C-alpha positions in Angstrom: 9.8 -14.8 13.5 13.0 -16.8 13.8 15.6 -15.9 11.3 18.9 -17.5 10.2 20.8 -15.7 7.5 23.6 -17.4 5.5 25.5 -14.6 3.7 27.7 -17.0 1.8 24.8 -18.9 0.3 22.5 -15.9 0.2 19.8 -17.8 2.0 17.5 -16.9 4.8 15.8 -19.6 6.9 12.5 -18.4 8.5 10.1 -19.9 11.0 6.8 -18.0 10.9 5.3 -17.1 14.2 2.6 -14.6 13.4 0.2 -13.7 10.6 1.7 -10.2 10.3 5.0 -11.8 9.2 3.3 -13.2 6.1 2.7 -9.6 4.9 6.4 -8.9 4.9 7.2 -12.3 3.1 4.7 -11.5 0.3 6.9 -8.4 -0.5 10.2 -10.1 0.0 9.5 -13.2 -2.1 9.5 -12.2 -5.7 9.4 -14.2 -9.0 12.7 -16.0 -9.4 13.2 -16.6 -5.6 14.0 -20.1 -4.7 11.9 -21.4 -1.7 12.6 -24.7 0.1 10.0 -26.2 2.4 8.3 -29.4 3.5 5.1 -30.1 1.8 2.5 -32.7 0.9 2.2 -34.1 -2.6 0.3 -36.8 -4.2 2.1 -40.1 -4.4 1.9 -41.9 -7.6 2.8 -45.4 -8.8 2.8 -47.1 -12.2 0.0 -49.7 -12.5 -0.7 -51.4 -15.8 1.4 -48.8 -17.6 -0.5 -45.9 -16.1 0.3 -43.4 -13.3 -2.1 -44.0 -10.4 -2.4 -41.7 -7.2 -2.1 -43.7 -4.0 -2.5 -41.1 -1.3 0.0 -38.4 -0.3 3.4 -38.2 1.1 5.6 -35.6 2.9 8.4 -34.4 0.8 10.9 -31.5 0.8 11.0 -29.4 -2.4 12.6 -26.3 -3.6 10.5 -24.3 -6.1 11.4 -21.3 -8.4 8.6 -19.0 -7.5 6.5 -17.6 -10.4 3.4 -16.4 -8.5 2.8 -15.1 -4.9 -0.6 -14.7 -3.3 -1.8 -13.8 0.2 -5.1 -15.3 1.1 -6.3 -14.7 4.6 -3.6 -16.2 6.8 -1.9 -18.3 4.1 0.8 -17.2 1.7 0.6 -19.3 -1.6 3.8 -19.7 -3.6 3.4 -21.3 -7.0 6.5 -22.4 -9.0 8.4 -25.0 -10.8 10.2 -27.7 -8.7 14.0 -27.4 -9.1 14.9 -29.9 -6.3 13.0 -32.6 -4.5 13.6 -35.3 -1.8 11.5 -37.6 -4.0 11.1 -37.9 -7.8 8.5 -35.1 -7.8 8.8 -32.8 -10.8 6.7 -30.2 -12.6 4.8 -27.4 -10.8 3.8 -27.3 -7.2 2.2 -24.8 -4.7 3.6 -24.2 -1.3 1.3 -23.0 1.5 3.1 -20.9 4.0 1.2 -20.4 7.3 2.0 -19.7 11.0 4.4 -22.5 12.0 5.9 -23.0 8.6 9.7 -23.4 8.3 11.0 -22.2 4.9 14.3 -21.3 3.3 14.5 -18.4 0.8 17.3 -17.9 -1.6 17.4 -14.6 -3.6 19.4 -11.4 -4.0 18.6 -9.9 -0.7 18.7 -6.2 -0.1 20.3 -4.8 3.0 17.0 -3.2 4.2 15.2 -6.6 3.8 17.7 -8.4 5.9 17.7 -5.6 8.6 13.8 -5.8 8.8 14.0 -9.5 9.1 16.5 -9.2 11.9 14.2 -6.8 13.7 11.3 -9.2 13.4 13.6 -11.9 14.9 14.0 -9.6 18.0 10.3 -8.8 18.9 9.7 -6.0 21.4 9.1 -7.1 24.9 5.4 -7.4 25.7 4.1 -5.1 28.4 0.8 -5.0 30.1 -0.7 -1.5 30.4 -3.6 -0.6 32.7 -5.1 2.8 32.0 -7.7 3.9 34.4 -9.7 6.6 36.3 -12.4 6.4 39.0 -15.0 5.0 36.7 -13.2 2.6 34.2 -10.1 0.7 33.7 -8.8 -0.7 30.4 -6.1 -3.4 30.3 -4.0 -3.8 27.1 -1.1 -5.9 25.9 1.4 -3.7 24.1 3.9 -5.5 21.9 4.1 -5.6 18.1 0.5 -4.4 18.2 -1.9 -3.1 20.8 -4.4 -5.8 22.1 -7.2 -5.2 24.4 -7.3 -7.7 27.2 -10.1 -6.4 29.6 -12.4 -3.6 30.6 -13.5 -3.0 34.2 -16.1 -0.6 35.3 -16.8 1.0 38.8 -20.4 1.3 39.8 -20.1 5.0 40.8 -18.2 8.0 39.4 -16.8 8.8 42.9 -15.2 6.6 45.5 -17.5 7.6 48.3 -17.8 4.1 49.5 -14.6 2.2 50.4 -16.2 -1.2 49.6 -16.9 0.0 46.0 -13.3 1.1 45.6 -12.0 -2.2 47.0 -14.2 -4.2 44.7 -13.0 -2.2 41.7 -9.4 -2.5 42.7 -9.8 -6.2 43.3 -11.1 -6.9 39.9 -8.2 -5.0 38.3 -5.7 -6.9 40.6 -7.1 -10.2 39.3 -6.3 -9.2 35.8 -2.9 -7.8 36.5 -2.0 -10.9 38.6 -2.3 -13.1 35.6 0.5 -11.3 33.9 4.0 -12.4 34.6 5.9 -9.6 32.8 6.3 -5.9 33.3 3.2 -3.7 34.0 2.6 0.0 33.5 -0.3 1.8 35.4 -1.3 5.1 34.0 -4.2 7.6 34.1 -5.3 11.0 35.2 -5.5 12.1 38.8 -4.6 10.0 41.8 -6.4 6.8 41.2 -3.3 5.1 39.7 -1.4 5.9 42.9 -4.2 4.5 45.1 -4.2 1.3 42.9 -0.4 1.1 43.4 -0.8 1.2 47.3 -3.6 -1.4 46.9 -1.2 -3.7 45.0 1.5 -3.3 47.7 -1.0 -4.4 50.4 -1.8 -7.4 48.4 1.9 -8.4 48.2 2.2 -7.7 44.5 5.7 -7.7 42.9 6.2 -4.0 42.7 9.6 -4.2 41.1 7.8 -4.9 37.8 5.2 -2.2 38.1 5.7 1.3 36.6 3.4 4.4 37.2 2.9 7.2 34.7 0.3 10.0 34.0 -1.8 10.3 31.0 -4.9 12.5 30.3 -7.2 9.8 29.1 -8.3 6.2 29.6 -8.8 3.6 26.9 -7.0 3.5 23.7 -6.4 7.3 23.7 -4.5 6.8 27.0 -2.4 4.0 25.4 -1.6 6.3 22.4 -0.3 8.9 24.9 2.0 6.2 26.5 3.3 5.3 23.1 4.5 8.8 22.5 6.3 9.0 25.8 9.8 7.6 26.7 8.6 5.4 29.5 7.9 2.5 27.2 11.5 2.8 26.0 12.7 2.7 29.6 10.6 -0.4 30.3 11.3 -2.4 27.1 14.8 -2.6 25.8 13.4 -2.5 22.3 9.9 -1.2 21.6 9.4 -1.1 17.8 5.8 0.1 18.1 6.9 3.1 20.2 9.6 4.1 17.9 7.4 3.8 14.9 4.8 6.0 16.6 7.3 8.6 17.4 8.8 8.8 13.9 5.2 9.1 12.3 4.3 11.8 14.9 7.5 13.7 14.0 6.5 13.4 10.3 3.2 15.0 11.0 4.7 17.7 13.1 7.2 18.7 10.4 4.3 18.5 7.8 2.2 20.9 9.9 4.9 23.5 10.0 5.9 23.0 6.4 9.2 21.5 7.5 11.7 19.1 5.9 9.3 16.4 4.8 7.7 15.2 1.6 4.9 12.7 1.1 3.2 10.8 -1.7 4.8 8.7 -4.4 5.6 11.5 -6.8 7.3 13.8 -4.3 9.3 11.0 -2.7 10.6 9.8 -6.0 11.6 13.4 -6.9 13.5 13.9 -3.7 15.2 10.5 -4.0 16.3 11.3 -7.6 17.8 14.6 -6.2 19.6 12.9 -3.5 17.7 15.0 -0.9 16.2 12.2 1.1 17.6 11.3 4.5 14.9 8.8 5.5 12.0 7.0 3.8 8.9 5.9 5.6 6.8 3.2 4.0 3.7 1.4 5.3 4.2 -2.3 5.2 0.8 -2.6 3.4 2.5 -0.9 0.4 5.9 -2.6 0.3 5.1 -4.5 -2.9 4.0 -1.3 -4.7 7.2 0.6 -3.8 9.8 -2.1 -4.0 11.7 -0.2 -6.7 11.8 2.9 -4.6 13.2 1.0 -1.7 15.9 -0.7 -3.9 17.0 2.6 -5.2 17.1 4.1 -1.6 19.3 1.1 -0.7 21.8 2.0 -3.4 21.8 5.6 -2.3 22.3 4.6 1.3 19.0 6.4 2.3 17.6 4.9 5.6 14.4 3.0 5.0 11.9 2.8 7.9 8.9 0.4 7.5 5.8 1.3 9.4 3.4 -1.3 10.6 -0.3 -0.7 10.5 -0.9 -2.7 13.6 -1.0 0.4 15.8 -3.0 3.7 15.5 -0.2 5.9 14.3 0.8 3.3 11.6 -2.9 3.0 10.4 -3.1 6.8 10.3 0.1 7.1 8.2 -1.2 4.4 5.8 -4.4 6.1 5.2 -2.8 9.6 4.9 -0.1 8.7 2.3 1.6 5.4 3.0 5.0 6.7 1.9 6.9 9.8 2.9 10.4 11.1 3.6 12.6 13.3 5.7 14.7 15.7 3.7 18.3 16.7 4.1 17.5 20.1 2.8 14.5 22.0 1.2 13.7 21.4 -2.4 11.5 23.3 -4.8 
């Protein structure tokens, strides 16, 4: 998402670049918000004293939002036109999709602006190959985890050099397509053997990092997300940070530590001024807007958790809202 914030006019100009960003907008845009965008509207002329539609025209309108709906990959905004580049008036529906360029004017909360700024600086995308002697999984790790390829060896042991070479060659072809940084991880020594194979092929080894994990597949990626290597590779890895804070919450919960979860307990702790941080799943932003606004006033840190990675999905299904306490409460 591209974001341009004008504090003087209290406006934010947004260029939508992914469907996930529409989820955030649904929570940020509320009734009363003013939204400006280019749109299509029926063109009318007066003929024989009557209005007649003669096709459609591109216009720029600003509407005062009354209704917000998210349907698949489209955010529908319905409201009354307050300004138009033509003579359009009455009500109009804006369809916000990937590629849309809109300007939103409202009373912005600090946590909303911070979240939008984070979206404007997406984490560096890294290619991860987690493998053992039998199978290799290639993933793209960015704002989510996306599987790119699966490669299988014919045998469980590398007794035949030609089999190993074929296996590594298939992996090499996938890695060679990627121009960014790569992490190769797995149990045992196969990752190191692959590293040597890549060197022999003249691969750019300055962008390759090696690490050990206990599993292949998504389980291996989850191990990487909990480790510091991703933070060393990427200057800003939001998904890694979110995974760590969620895991820390569950660790504290397991030992009856300084955490609370669920709407009732979070509200209670917030009212007592005992909350240091609030974790909220982005899927529930709209439901807990009042809690976040109160947290903003009390200067309680708000951390929004995406559901586009395993830890975030686990957090959403478990409770969706939780908090870290400054001190124990009854």
